[in-house]
C-alpha positions in Angstrom: 145.5 224.9 171.1 144.5 227.6 168.6 147.2 229.7 167.0 146.1 233.1 165.6 148.6 235.0 163.4 148.1 238.7 163.2 146.6 238.5 166.7 147.3 242.2 167.5 145.6 243.5 164.5 142.1 244.9 163.9 140.5 241.6 163.1 142.9 239.5 165.2 142.0 241.3 168.4 138.3 240.6 167.9 139.0 237.0 167.1 141.2 236.4 170.1 138.7 238.1 172.5 135.9 235.9 171.2 137.9 232.7 171.4 139.0 233.4 175.0 135.3 234.2 175.9 134.5 230.7 174.7 137.1 229.2 177.0 139.6 228.4 174.3 143.4 228.4 174.8 145.1 230.7 172.3 148.6 231.6 171.1 148.7 235.0 169.4 151.5 235.6 166.9 152.3 239.1 165.6 155.2 241.3 164.7 154.7 243.5 167.8 153.2 243.2 171.3 150.9 246.2 170.8 147.3 245.1 170.5 147.8 241.7 172.1 145.9 241.3 175.4 147.0 239.8 178.7 144.9 236.8 179.8 145.5 233.5 181.6 144.6 231.4 178.5 146.6 233.5 176.1 150.3 233.4 175.2 151.7 236.1 173.0 154.6 235.5 170.6 156.2 238.5 169.0 158.3 237.9 165.9 158.5 237.8 162.1 156.4 235.2 160.4 159.3 234.6 158.1 161.6 233.7 161.0 161.7 229.9 161.6 162.6 230.5 165.3 159.5 232.7 165.8 157.3 230.2 164.1 158.7 227.4 166.4 157.9 229.6 169.4 154.4 230.1 168.3 153.9 226.4 167.7 155.7 225.2 170.9 152.4 224.2 172.6 151.1 222.4 169.5 148.5 223.5 167.1 145.0 222.0 166.8 143.9 224.8 164.6 145.3 227.9 162.9 143.5 231.1 162.0 145.9 232.9 159.6 145.3 236.7 159.5 148.9 238.0 159.2 149.5 239.8 156.0 151.2 242.6 154.2 148.0 244.5 153.2 146.9 245.8 149.8 148.5 249.2 149.5 151.7 248.2 151.3 151.9 245.0 149.1 151.7 247.1 146.0 154.4 249.5 147.3 156.7 246.6 148.2 156.0 243.4 146.3 159.1 241.7 147.6 157.8 242.2 151.2 154.4 240.9 150.2 155.9 237.7 148.6 158.1 237.2 151.7 155.2 237.3 154.1 152.1 236.6 152.1 153.5 233.7 150.1 156.8 232.3 151.3 156.3 232.7 155.1 152.7 231.5 154.9 153.7 228.4 153.0 156.5 227.6 155.5 153.9 228.1 158.3 151.6 225.6 156.7 154.4 223.1 156.4 155.4 223.6 160.1 151.8 223.1 161.2 151.2 220.0 159.3 154.4 218.6 160.6 153.3 218.8 164.2 149.6 218.1 163.9 147.4 215.5 162.3 145.3 217.3 159.6 144.9 220.5 161.6 142.0 222.9 160.7 143.5 226.0 159.0 141.2 229.0 158.5 142.8 231.4 156.0 141.7 235.0 155.5 141.9 235.7 151.8 140.4 238.7 150.1 138.0 239.8 147.4 141.1 241.3 145.8 141.5 237.9 144.1 138.7 238.9 141.7 140.7 241.9 140.4 139.1 245.1 139.0 136.9 246.0 137.3 134.5 243.4 138.8 132.0 241.8 136.4 129.2 244.2 136.0 126.6 241.4 136.0 127.6 240.4 139.5 130.0 238.1 141.5 129.0 234.6 142.6 130.6 231.3 143.3 131.4 230.7 139.6 133.2 234.0 139.1 136.7 233.5 137.8 139.5 235.0 139.9 141.7 237.5 137.9 143.8 239.5 140.3 145.4 242.7 139.2 147.2 243.9 142.3 150.1 242.1 143.9 148.1 241.6 147.1 145.3 239.8 145.3 147.7 237.7 143.3 149.5 236.5 146.3 146.3 235.8 148.1 145.1 233.7 145.1 148.4 231.7 145.2 147.9 230.7 148.8 144.2 229.8 148.2 145.6 227.2 145.8 148.3 226.0 148.2 145.6 225.5 151.0 143.4 223.6 148.6 146.3 221.4 147.5 147.4 220.6 151.0 143.7 219.8 151.9 143.4 217.5 148.9 146.5 215.7 150.1 145.0 215.3 153.6 147.9 217.3 155.1 145.6 220.0 156.5 141.9 220.6 156.7 141.7 224.0 155.0 138.9 226.7 155.0 139.6 229.8 153.0 137.3 232.8 153.4 137.5 235.9 151.1 136.9 239.0 153.2 135.0 242.0 151.9 135.5 245.5 153.3 135.6 245.2 157.1 134.6 248.1 159.4 135.5 250.0 161.4 139.3 249.9 161.6 141.2 252.0 164.1 142.4 255.5 162.9 145.8 255.8 161.5 147.8 254.2 158.6 146.8 250.7 157.9 148.2 250.0 154.4 144.6 249.2 153.3 143.3 251.2 150.3 139.8 250.6 151.5 140.5 252.2 154.9 138.4 255.2 153.9 135.3 253.2 154.8 136.5 253.0 158.4 137.7 256.6 158.5 134.2 257.6 157.7 132.9 256.1 160.9 135.6 257.9 163.0 134.9 261.2 161.4 131.1 261.2 161.9 131.4 259.7 165.3 133.6 262.6 166.2 131.4 265.2 164.5 134.2 266.0 162.0 134.0 266.8 158.3 135.1 264.0 155.9 136.2 264.1 152.3 135.0 260.8 150.8 137.2 259.5 148.0 134.3 257.7 146.3 131.0 259.1 145.1 127.7 259.1 147.0 126.4 256.5 144.5 129.4 254.2 144.9 128.4 250.6 145.7 130.5 248.7 148.2 130.5 245.3 150.0 130.8 245.6 153.8 130.9 243.5 156.9 131.4 244.5 160.5 134.5 243.3 162.3 132.3 241.6 164.9 130.6 239.5 162.2 133.9 238.9 160.5 135.4 237.5 163.7 132.3 235.3 164.2 132.7 233.9 160.6 136.4 233.2 161.1 135.7 231.3 164.3 132.8 229.4 162.6 135.4 228.2 160.2 137.1 226.3 163.0 134.2 224.0 163.6 132.2 223.7 160.4 132.0 220.4 158.6 134.5 220.7 155.8 132.3 218.6 153.6 130.0 221.6 153.3 132.8 223.5 151.6 133.4 223.5 147.9 136.2 221.3 146.5 138.4 224.4 146.3 137.9 225.0 150.0 137.2 228.6 149.2 134.1 230.8 149.8 133.5 234.5 149.5 132.0 235.7 152.8 128.4 237.1 152.6 128.4 240.8 152.8 125.9 243.7 152.6 126.0 245.5 149.3 125.1 249.2 149.8 125.5 252.7 148.4 128.0 255.0 150.1 125.3 257.6 150.7 123.2 255.0 152.5 126.1 254.1 154.8 126.7 257.8 155.5 123.1 258.3 156.4 122.9 255.4 158.8 126.2 256.3 160.6 124.9 259.9 160.9 121.6 258.7 162.3 123.2 256.5 164.9 125.9 259.1 165.9 123.7 262.2 165.8 126.0 263.7 163.2 124.9 265.6 160.1 125.4 263.8 156.8 126.4 267.2 155.4 129.7 266.7 157.1 130.6 264.4 154.2 131.9 266.0 151.0 132.3 263.6 148.1 135.4 264.0 146.1 135.8 260.8 144.1 139.2 259.5 143.2 139.0 257.7 139.9 141.3 254.8 140.9 139.6 254.2 144.2 136.1 254.5 142.7 137.0 251.9 140.1 138.5 249.5 142.7 136.2 250.0 145.6 133.1 251.9 144.5 131.7 249.8 141.7 130.9 246.5 143.4 128.1 244.7 141.6 125.5 242.3 143.0 127.1 239.6 145.3 125.7 236.1 145.6 127.4 233.7 148.1 125.3 230.5 148.3 128.3 228.3 149.0 129.3 230.3 152.0 125.7 230.4 153.3 125.4 226.6 152.9 128.6 226.3 155.0 127.0 228.5 157.7 128.7 231.8 157.1 126.5 235.0 157.4 126.5 238.8 156.8 125.3 241.4 159.3 121.6 241.1 158.4 120.9 244.7 157.6 122.6 248.1 157.5 121.4 249.2 160.9 122.8 246.1 162.6 126.1 246.5 160.7 126.6 250.1 161.8 125.5 249.2 165.4 128.1 246.5 165.6 130.9 248.6 164.1 130.1 251.5 166.5 129.8 249.1 169.4 133.2 247.7 168.6 134.7 251.2 168.4 133.3 252.0 171.9 134.7 248.8 173.3 138.2 249.6 171.9 138.0 253.1 173.4 137.2 251.5 176.8 140.3 249.2 176.4 142.4 252.3 175.6 143.2 251.0 172.1 
């Protein structure tokens, strides 16, 4: 049995759909039923991750593996650090304790974030040796749980795989609590032929991965040989590094929209946090079998394809 927390969310839905297509049995755990699908091999549990009874319900069928996506995201964590600690640290640690108590060394795939590196990022690039130095509450809490996962793996209590996610596109429209949501909003605007005020400059550099590729990477984490992972059990996922103007041009090309619909009005804080990503090297992740989208055209195709799929599902 595979348990997926945050199963009704943007990434969680894609993960669950792919697992079910592979014939897996899945329990989805989220705070609300919206976004969780109905399928014979899928059981939905609605509840708070911090509630022991809700966790027991999610684990009632056992847990061979866990994909942990549930989180209080970046902007929301900064606005309410106590809520971030309750969910992103305390409840996650309790969940790991619950899982190890009912399973023998279960595989745990944890979605961390590049926010652990802090900002500004090193101008000479980020690689496997880059020291984490989180500045935001979200990044700090993610870093704490990376260490917890590594400790429990070293004690043979779980078999942990932590992946640091870059910007993932294209999220649904509406409030997400993610400060990087403007990257997804761009897709929606151009796809709909609407004007868009971009909060970073045309020359801003970003790291991006499609949600389809992200889901594939998370599912790969379930079956990889953990001996291919670093001792820390942490890798930064491969991502495409690109200029914002190039992303705009490719989306415009594939949607038939005019790139002139985009007006650049940089916000200094967002530019500093999300528009100055240096070169990225991820050899440890690549050795473990993780991958990026290949090229910008493929990334945009996958993101637009996922958006069309969600439209057909009425989500």
